[in-house]
PDB file of N, CA, C and O in Angstrom:
ATOM      1  N   MET A   1       0.953  -1.233  -0.206  1.00  0.00           N
ATOM      2  CA  MET A   1      -0.057   0.249   0.137  1.00  0.00           C
ATOM      3  C   MET A   1       0.850   1.190   0.220  1.00  0.00           C
ATOM      4  O   MET A   1       1.375   1.392   1.315  1.00  0.00           O
ATOM      5  N   GLN A   2       1.266   2.051  -1.046  1.00  0.00           N
ATOM      6  CA  GLN A   2       1.403   3.120  -1.089  1.00  0.00           C
ATOM      7  C   GLN A   2       0.559   5.044  -0.377  1.00  0.00           C
ATOM      8  O   GLN A   2      -0.472   5.662  -0.643  1.00  0.00           O
ATOM      9  N   GLY A   3       1.282   5.190   0.191  1.00  0.00           N
ATOM     10  CA  GLY A   3       1.545   6.470   0.770  1.00  0.00           C
ATOM     11  C   GLY A   3       1.118   7.590  -0.580  1.00  0.00           C
ATOM     12  O   GLY A   3       1.466   7.882  -1.724  1.00  0.00           O
ATOM     13  N   SER A   4       0.329   7.873   0.255  1.00  0.00           N
ATOM     14  CA  SER A   4      -0.206   9.876  -1.041  1.00  0.00           C
ATOM     15  C   SER A   4       1.838  10.964  -0.853  1.00  0.00           C
ATOM     16  O   SER A   4       3.009  10.899  -0.481  1.00  0.00           O
ATOM     17  N   ILE A   5       1.293  11.375  -1.173  1.00  0.00           N
ATOM     18  CA  ILE A   5       2.434  12.815  -1.667  1.00  0.00           C
ATOM     19  C   ILE A   5       2.302  13.504  -0.112  1.00  0.00           C
ATOM     20  O   ILE A   5       3.298  13.571   0.608  1.00  0.00           O
ATOM     21  N   ASN A   6       0.936  14.023   0.344  1.00  0.00           N
ATOM     22  CA  ASN A   6       1.093  14.268   1.268  1.00  0.00           C
ATOM     23  C   ASN A   6       1.222  13.610   2.404  1.00  0.00           C
ATOM     24  O   ASN A   6       1.389  14.331   3.388  1.00  0.00           O
ATOM     25  N   ASP A   7       1.186  11.900   2.677  1.00  0.00           N
ATOM     26  CA  ASP A   7       1.343  11.330   4.308  1.00  0.00           C
ATOM     27  C   ASP A   7       2.970  11.440   3.619  1.00  0.00           C
ATOM     28  O   ASP A   7       3.618  10.900   4.515  1.00  0.00           O
ATOM     29  N   LEU A   8       3.757  11.747   2.778  1.00  0.00           N
ATOM     30  CA  LEU A   8       5.493  11.695   2.352  1.00  0.00           C
ATOM     31  C   LEU A   8       5.997  13.333   3.379  1.00  0.00           C
ATOM     32  O   LEU A   8       6.837  13.392   4.277  1.00  0.00           O
ATOM     33  N   THR A   9       5.318  14.230   2.943  1.00  0.00           N
ATOM     34  CA  THR A   9       6.177  15.388   3.638  1.00  0.00           C
ATOM     35  C   THR A   9       5.312  15.967   4.606  1.00  0.00           C
ATOM     36  O   THR A   9       5.208  17.193   4.615  1.00  0.00           O
ATOM     37  N   TYR A  10       4.818  15.434   5.239  1.00  0.00           N
ATOM     38  CA  TYR A  10       3.858  15.436   6.755  1.00  0.00           C
ATOM     39  C   TYR A  10       5.263  15.883   7.943  1.00  0.00           C
ATOM     40  O   TYR A  10       5.972  15.036   8.486  1.00  0.00           O
ATOM     41  N   THR A  11       5.365  17.023   8.088  1.00  0.00           N
ATOM     42  CA  THR A  11       5.572  17.301   9.299  1.00  0.00           C
ATOM     43  C   THR A  11       5.293  17.936  10.369  1.00  0.00           C
ATOM     44  O   THR A  11       6.148  18.231  11.204  1.00  0.00           O
ATOM     45  N   GLY A  12       4.218  18.186  10.455  1.00  0.00           N
ATOM     46  CA  GLY A  12       3.265  18.987  11.372  1.00  0.00           C
ATOM     47  C   GLY A  12       3.425  18.738  12.673  1.00  0.00           C
ATOM     48  O   GLY A  12       3.079  19.531  13.549  1.00  0.00           O
ATOM     49  N   GLY A  13       4.113  17.301  12.948  1.00  0.00           N
ATOM     50  CA  GLY A  13       4.210  16.660  14.245  1.00  0.00           C
ATOM     51  C   GLY A  13       5.483  16.932  14.824  1.00  0.00           C
ATOM     52  O   GLY A  13       5.616  17.021  16.044  1.00  0.00           O
ATOM     53  N   LEU A  14       6.650  17.101  13.831  1.00  0.00           N
ATOM     54  CA  LEU A  14       8.392  17.293  14.188  1.00  0.00           C
ATOM     55  C   LEU A  14       8.039  18.241  14.914  1.00  0.00           C
ATOM     56  O   LEU A  14       7.988  17.433  15.841  1.00  0.00           O
ATOM     57  N   GLY A  15       7.680  19.388  15.492  1.00  0.00           N
ATOM     58  CA  GLY A  15       7.940  20.848  16.087  1.00  0.00           C
ATOM     59  C   GLY A  15       8.212  21.608  15.392  1.00  0.00           C
ATOM     60  O   GLY A  15       8.646  21.384  14.262  1.00  0.00           O
ATOM     61  N   ASP A  16       7.951  23.179  16.099  1.00  0.00           N
ATOM     62  CA  ASP A  16       8.991  23.929  16.115  1.00  0.00           C
ATOM     63  C   ASP A  16      11.380  23.003  15.480  1.00  0.00           C
ATOM     64  O   ASP A  16      12.002  22.000  15.828  1.00  0.00           O
ATOM     65  N   PRO A  17      11.543  23.633  14.970  1.00  0.00           N
ATOM     66  CA  PRO A  17      13.420  23.122  15.308  1.00  0.00           C
ATOM     67  C   PRO A  17      14.142  24.415  15.961  1.00  0.00           C
ATOM     68  O   PRO A  17      14.991  24.317  16.847  1.00  0.00           O
ATOM     69  N   LEU A  18      13.650  25.769  15.355  1.00  0.00           N
ATOM     70  CA  LEU A  18      14.408  26.671  16.252  1.00  0.00           C
ATOM     71  C   LEU A  18      14.233  26.366  17.386  1.00  0.00           C
ATOM     72  O   LEU A  18      15.299  26.358  18.001  1.00  0.00           O
ATOM     73  N   LYS A  19      12.896  25.955  18.322  1.00  0.00           N
ATOM     74  CA  LYS A  19      12.590  26.118  19.455  1.00  0.00           C
ATOM     75  C   LYS A  19      13.498  24.799  20.360  1.00  0.00           C
ATOM     76  O   LYS A  19      13.947  24.658  21.498  1.00  0.00           O
ATOM     77  N   ALA A  20      13.424  23.844  18.851  1.00  0.00           N
ATOM     78  CA  ALA A  20      13.892  22.861  19.446  1.00  0.00           C
ATOM     79  C   ALA A  20      15.746  22.544  19.689  1.00  0.00           C
ATOM     80  O   ALA A  20      16.316  21.933  20.593  1.00  0.00           O
ATOM     81  N   ARG A  21      16.137  23.041  18.827  1.00  0.00           N
ATOM     82  CA  ARG A  21      17.801  23.940  18.629  1.00  0.00           C
ATOM     83  C   ARG A  21      18.163  25.099  20.115  1.00  0.00           C
ATOM     84  O   ARG A  21      19.338  25.061  20.479  1.00  0.00           O
ATOM     85  N   GLU A  22      17.421  25.859  20.749  1.00  0.00           N
ATOM     86  CA  GLU A  22      17.345  26.536  21.790  1.00  0.00           C
ATOM     87  C   GLU A  22      17.322  25.572  22.377  1.00  0.00           C
ATOM     88  O   GLU A  22      18.260  25.469  23.168  1.00  0.00           O
ATOM     89  N   ALA A  23      16.277  24.335  22.345  1.00  0.00           N
ATOM     90  CA  ALA A  23      16.332  23.300  24.251  1.00  0.00           C
ATOM     91  C   ALA A  23      17.586  23.096  24.085  1.00  0.00           C
ATOM     92  O   ALA A  23      18.455  23.535  24.840  1.00  0.00           O
ATOM     93  N   TYR A  24      17.807  22.327  22.956  1.00  0.00           N
ATOM     94  CA  TYR A  24      18.994  21.494  23.301  1.00  0.00           C
ATOM     95  C   TYR A  24      20.043  21.841  24.522  1.00  0.00           C
ATOM     96  O   TYR A  24      20.365  21.426  25.635  1.00  0.00           O
ATOM     97  N   TYR A  25      20.542  23.464  23.040  1.00  0.00           N
ATOM     98  CA  TYR A  25      21.904  24.251  23.511  1.00  0.00           C
ATOM     99  C   TYR A  25      21.222  23.984  25.195  1.00  0.00           C
ATOM    100  O   TYR A  25      21.687  23.171  25.993  1.00  0.00           O
ATOM    101  N   ARG A  26      20.045  24.882  25.449  1.00  0.00           N
ATOM    102  CA  ARG A  26      20.611  25.194  27.487  1.00  0.00           C
ATOM    103  C   ARG A  26      20.267  24.259  28.072  1.00  0.00           C
ATOM    104  O   ARG A  26      20.294  24.371  29.298  1.00  0.00           O
ATOM    105  N   ASP A  27      19.804  22.964  27.498  1.00  0.00           N
ATOM    106  CA  ASP A  27      19.629  21.480  28.544  1.00  0.00           C
ATOM    107  C   ASP A  27      21.098  20.393  28.867  1.00  0.00           C
ATOM    108  O   ASP A  27      21.416  19.809  29.904  1.00  0.00           O
ATOM    109  N   GLU A  28      21.975  20.449  27.105  1.00  0.00           N
ATOM    110  CA  GLU A  28      22.412  19.751  26.196  1.00  0.00           C
ATOM    111  C   GLU A  28      23.940  20.512  26.996  1.00  0.00           C
ATOM    112  O   GLU A  28      24.586  20.403  28.039  1.00  0.00           O
ATOM    113  N   VAL A  29      23.954  21.480  25.429  1.00  0.00           N
ATOM    114  CA  VAL A  29      25.078  21.666  24.799  1.00  0.00           C
ATOM    115  C   VAL A  29      25.944  23.245  27.019  1.00  0.00           C
ATOM    116  O   VAL A  29      27.081  23.311  27.486  1.00  0.00           O
ATOM    117  N   ILE A  30      25.070  23.744  27.331  1.00  0.00           N
ATOM    118  CA  ILE A  30      25.812  24.544  28.265  1.00  0.00           C
ATOM    119  C   ILE A  30      25.870  23.967  29.499  1.00  0.00           C
ATOM    120  O   ILE A  30      26.920  24.232  30.085  1.00  0.00           O
ATOM    121  N   PRO A  31      25.028  23.194  30.165  1.00  0.00           N
ATOM    122  CA  PRO A  31      25.782  22.616  31.031  1.00  0.00           C
ATOM    123  C   PRO A  31      26.600  21.298  30.902  1.00  0.00           C
ATOM    124  O   PRO A  31      27.143  20.625  31.778  1.00  0.00           O
ATOM    125  N   LEU A  32      26.543  21.162  29.837  1.00  0.00           N
ATOM    126  CA  LEU A  32      28.256  20.420  29.425  1.00  0.00           C
ATOM    127  C   LEU A  32      29.454  20.747  29.494  1.00  0.00           C
ATOM    128  O   LEU A  32      30.454  20.138  29.877  1.00  0.00           O
ATOM    129  N   HIS A  33      29.106  22.883  28.649  1.00  0.00           N
ATOM    130  CA  HIS A  33      30.375  23.538  28.900  1.00  0.00           C
ATOM    131  C   HIS A  33      30.812  23.725  30.310  1.00  0.00           C
ATOM    132  O   HIS A  33      31.954  24.000  30.676  1.00  0.00           O
ATOM    133  N   ARG A  34      29.710  23.534  31.093  1.00  0.00           N
ATOM    134  CA  ARG A  34      29.580  24.460  33.099  1.00  0.00           C
ATOM    135  C   ARG A  34      31.013  23.375  33.101  1.00  0.00           C
ATOM    136  O   ARG A  34      32.206  23.570  33.333  1.00  0.00           O
ATOM    137  N   LEU A  35      30.246  22.229  32.737  1.00  0.00           N
ATOM    138  CA  LEU A  35      31.174  21.153  33.399  1.00  0.00           C
ATOM    139  C   LEU A  35      32.392  21.029  33.375  1.00  0.00           C
ATOM    140  O   LEU A  35      33.166  20.959  34.329  1.00  0.00           O
ATOM    141  N   ILE A  36      32.709  20.981  31.730  1.00  0.00           N
ATOM    142  CA  ILE A  36      34.305  21.283  30.944  1.00  0.00           C
ATOM    143  C   ILE A  36      35.056  22.247  31.856  1.00  0.00           C
ATOM    144  O   ILE A  36      36.161  22.073  32.370  1.00  0.00           O
ATOM    145  N   MET A  37      34.018  23.588  31.986  1.00  0.00           N
ATOM    146  CA  MET A  37      35.359  24.655  31.985  1.00  0.00           C
ATOM    147  C   MET A  37      35.046  24.569  33.956  1.00  0.00           C
ATOM    148  O   MET A  37      36.004  24.539  34.730  1.00  0.00           O
ATOM    149  N   GLU A  38      34.367  24.556  34.186  1.00  0.00           N
ATOM    150  CA  GLU A  38      34.954  24.103  35.963  1.00  0.00           C
ATOM    151  C   GLU A  38      35.988  22.400  36.190  1.00  0.00           C
ATOM    152  O   GLU A  38      36.665  22.249  37.208  1.00  0.00           O
ATOM    153  N   GLY A  39      35.939  21.532  35.323  1.00  0.00           N
ATOM    154  CA  GLY A  39      37.319  21.138  35.895  1.00  0.00           C
ATOM    155  C   GLY A  39      38.086  20.821  35.578  1.00  0.00           C
ATOM    156  O   GLY A  39      38.711  19.867  36.042  1.00  0.00           O
ATOM    157  N   VAL A  40      38.544  21.861  34.112  1.00  0.00           N
ATOM    158  CA  VAL A  40      39.560  22.632  33.624  1.00  0.00           C
ATOM    159  C   VAL A  40      39.921  23.583  34.415  1.00  0.00           C
ATOM    160  O   VAL A  40      40.981  23.294  34.969  1.00  0.00           O
ATOM    161  N   ASN A  41      39.497  24.627  34.726  1.00  0.00           N
ATOM    162  CA  ASN A  41      39.404  25.329  35.564  1.00  0.00           C
ATOM    163  C   ASN A  41      40.381  25.352  36.603  1.00  0.00           C
ATOM    164  O   ASN A  41      41.395  25.984  36.897  1.00  0.00           O
ATOM    165  N   ALA A  42      39.506  24.182  37.157  1.00  0.00           N
ATOM    166  CA  ALA A  42      40.193  23.916  39.040  1.00  0.00           C
ATOM    167  C   ALA A  42      40.700  22.772  39.215  1.00  0.00           C
ATOM    168  O   ALA A  42      40.757  22.416  40.393  1.00  0.00           O
ATOM    169  N   ASP A  43      41.314  21.665  38.012  1.00  0.00           N
ATOM    170  CA  ASP A  43      42.719  21.179  38.162  1.00  0.00           C
ATOM    171  C   ASP A  43      43.916  22.573  38.219  1.00  0.00           C
ATOM    172  O   ASP A  43      43.691  23.640  37.647  1.00  0.00           O
ATOM    173  N   PRO A  44      45.357  22.253  39.133  1.00  0.00           N
ATOM    174  CA  PRO A  44      46.425  22.787  39.396  1.00  0.00           C
ATOM    175  C   PRO A  44      47.238  22.759  38.256  1.00  0.00           C
ATOM    176  O   PRO A  44      47.897  23.736  37.900  1.00  0.00           O
ATOM    177  N   ASP A  45      47.217  21.133  37.361  1.00  0.00           N
ATOM    178  CA  ASP A  45      48.316  21.360  36.641  1.00  0.00           C
ATOM    179  C   ASP A  45      47.786  21.973  35.722  1.00  0.00           C
ATOM    180  O   ASP A  45      48.554  22.008  34.760  1.00  0.00           O
ATOM    181  N   ILE A  46      46.425  22.705  35.450  1.00  0.00           N
ATOM    182  CA  ILE A  46      46.157  22.917  34.306  1.00  0.00           C
ATOM    183  C   ILE A  46      45.849  24.397  34.351  1.00  0.00           C
ATOM    184  O   ILE A  46      45.713  25.064  33.326  1.00  0.00           O
ATOM    185  N   GLY A  47      45.735  24.922  35.661  1.00  0.00           N
ATOM    186  CA  GLY A  47      45.365  26.600  35.975  1.00  0.00           C
ATOM    187  C   GLY A  47      46.496  27.227  35.514  1.00  0.00           C
ATOM    188  O   GLY A  47      46.319  28.403  35.199  1.00  0.00           O
ATOM    189  N   GLY A  48      48.113  26.591  35.322  1.00  0.00           N
ATOM    190  CA  GLY A  48      48.737  27.449  35.497  1.00  0.00           C
ATOM    191  C   GLY A  48      49.102  27.455  33.777  1.00  0.00           C
ATOM    192  O   GLY A  48      50.116  27.832  33.189  1.00  0.00           O
ATOM    193  N   LEU A  49      48.196  27.043  33.418  1.00  0.00           N
ATOM    194  CA  LEU A  49      48.516  27.040  31.672  1.00  0.00           C
ATOM    195  C   LEU A  49      46.943  28.140  31.135  1.00  0.00           C
ATOM    196  O   LEU A  49      46.542  28.625  30.077  1.00  0.00           O
ATOM    197  N   GLY A  50      46.661  28.123  32.002  1.00  0.00           N
ATOM    198  CA  GLY A  50      45.446  29.606  31.281  1.00  0.00           C
ATOM    199  C   GLY A  50      44.233  28.991  32.076  1.00  0.00           C
ATOM    200  O   GLY A  50      44.239  28.217  33.033  1.00  0.00           O
ATOM    201  N   ARG A  51      43.076  29.635  31.314  1.00  0.00           N
ATOM    202  CA  ARG A  51      41.942  29.117  31.634  1.00  0.00           C
ATOM    203  C   ARG A  51      41.096  29.227  30.409  1.00  0.00           C
ATOM    204  O   ARG A  51      41.588  29.866  29.479  1.00  0.00           O
ATOM    205  N   VAL A  52      39.535  28.552  30.200  1.00  0.00           N
ATOM    206  CA  VAL A  52      39.246  28.056  29.351  1.00  0.00           C
ATOM    207  C   VAL A  52      37.324  29.064  29.867  1.00  0.00           C
ATOM    208  O   VAL A  52      36.904  29.521  30.930  1.00  0.00           O
ATOM    209  N   THR A  53      36.794  28.995  28.612  1.00  0.00           N
ATOM    210  CA  THR A  53      35.986  30.179  29.119  1.00  0.00           C
ATOM    211  C   THR A  53      34.920  29.671  28.329  1.00  0.00           C
ATOM    212  O   THR A  53      35.594  29.050  27.507  1.00  0.00           O
ATOM    213  N   PHE A  54      33.750  29.490  27.989  1.00  0.00           N
ATOM    214  CA  PHE A  54      32.693  29.210  27.339  1.00  0.00           C
ATOM    215  C   PHE A  54      31.590  30.414  27.568  1.00  0.00           C
ATOM    216  O   PHE A  54      31.316  31.175  28.497  1.00  0.00           O
ATOM    217  N   SER A  55      31.029  30.152  26.035  1.00  0.00           N
ATOM    218  CA  SER A  55      29.913  32.105  26.822  1.00  0.00           C
ATOM    219  C   SER A  55      28.566  30.423  27.462  1.00  0.00           C
ATOM    220  O   SER A  55      28.475  29.269  27.042  1.00  0.00           O
ATOM    221  N   LEU A  56      28.051  30.940  28.225  1.00  0.00           N
ATOM    222  CA  LEU A  56      27.536  29.967  28.818  1.00  0.00           C
ATOM    223  C   LEU A  56      25.695  30.785  28.843  1.00  0.00           C
ATOM    224  O   LEU A  56      25.122  31.079  29.892  1.00  0.00           O
ATOM    225  N   THR A  57      25.272  30.936  27.842  1.00  0.00           N
ATOM    226  CA  THR A  57      24.063  32.087  27.278  1.00  0.00           C
ATOM    227  C   THR A  57      23.607  31.663  26.003  1.00  0.00           C
ATOM    228  O   THR A  57      24.580  31.036  25.584  1.00  0.00           O
ATOM    229  N   PHE A  58      22.621  31.610  25.017  1.00  0.00           N
ATOM    230  CA  PHE A  58      22.238  31.470  24.141  1.00  0.00           C
ATOM    231  C   PHE A  58      21.659  31.981  23.473  1.00  0.00           C
ATOM    232  O   PHE A  58      20.429  31.975  23.523  1.00  0.00           O
ATOM    233  N   ASP A  59      22.676  32.912  22.187  1.00  0.00           N
ATOM    234  CA  ASP A  59      22.316  33.627  21.098  1.00  0.00           C
ATOM    235  C   ASP A  59      21.866  33.280  20.271  1.00  0.00           C
ATOM    236  O   ASP A  59      22.442  32.255  19.908  1.00  0.00           O
ATOM    237  N   ASP A  60      21.171  33.501  19.727  1.00  0.00           N
ATOM    238  CA  ASP A  60      20.908  32.809  18.057  1.00  0.00           C
ATOM    239  C   ASP A  60      21.667  33.289  17.416  1.00  0.00           C
ATOM    240  O   ASP A  60      22.138  32.726  16.428  1.00  0.00           O
ATOM    241  N   ASP A  61      22.058  34.676  17.868  1.00  0.00           N
ATOM    242  CA  ASP A  61      23.061  35.622  16.239  1.00  0.00           C
ATOM    243  C   ASP A  61      24.349  34.333  16.704  1.00  0.00           C
ATOM    244  O   ASP A  61      24.242  33.269  16.094  1.00  0.00           O
ATOM    245  N   ALA A  62      25.208  34.417  17.474  1.00  0.00           N
ATOM    246  CA  ALA A  62      26.366  33.225  17.867  1.00  0.00           C
ATOM    247  C   ALA A  62      26.461  32.234  17.132  1.00  0.00           C
ATOM    248  O   ALA A  62      27.349  31.819  16.388  1.00  0.00           O
ATOM    249  N   GLN A  63      25.515  31.907  17.392  1.00  0.00           N
ATOM    250  CA  GLN A  63      24.853  30.035  17.118  1.00  0.00           C
ATOM    251  C   GLN A  63      25.512  29.953  15.309  1.00  0.00           C
ATOM    252  O   GLN A  63      26.224  29.105  14.770  1.00  0.00           O
ATOM    253  N   ILE A  64      24.996  31.016  14.861  1.00  0.00           N
ATOM    254  CA  ILE A  64      24.017  30.790  13.344  1.00  0.00           C
ATOM    255  C   ILE A  64      25.947  31.062  12.800  1.00  0.00           C
ATOM    256  O   ILE A  64      26.399  30.277  11.966  1.00  0.00           O
ATOM    257  N   ALA A  65      26.714  31.998  13.274  1.00  0.00           N
ATOM    258  CA  ALA A  65      27.749  32.344  13.293  1.00  0.00           C
ATOM    259  C   ALA A  65      29.037  31.487  12.813  1.00  0.00           C
ATOM    260  O   ALA A  65      29.839  31.621  11.890  1.00  0.00           O
ATOM    261  N   GLN A  66      28.842  30.371  14.052  1.00  0.00           N
ATOM    262  CA  GLN A  66      29.942  29.312  14.485  1.00  0.00           C
ATOM    263  C   GLN A  66      29.978  28.031  13.215  1.00  0.00           C
ATOM    264  O   GLN A  66      30.756  27.082  13.316  1.00  0.00           O
TER     265      GLN A  66
END
C-alpha cells in the first residue's frame, strides 16, 4: 500500500526546529560547557596554562555565525 505525497511531506508533528535547537543548547550544551570549564579551571596542573571560558547563554546570532 502506497501513501500519498501528503503522507510523505507532512512535518507538522516534528515541532519547531528553532525551539528544539534552543532547548537542546540550554539543556545539553550549556551544562556540558559548564562541566568542562569548571573541571579544567579547577585542575591545579592545568591552571598555570590559562583558563577555559565558554559563553553560557543562548545567543541565536552567535550560534548561526559558528
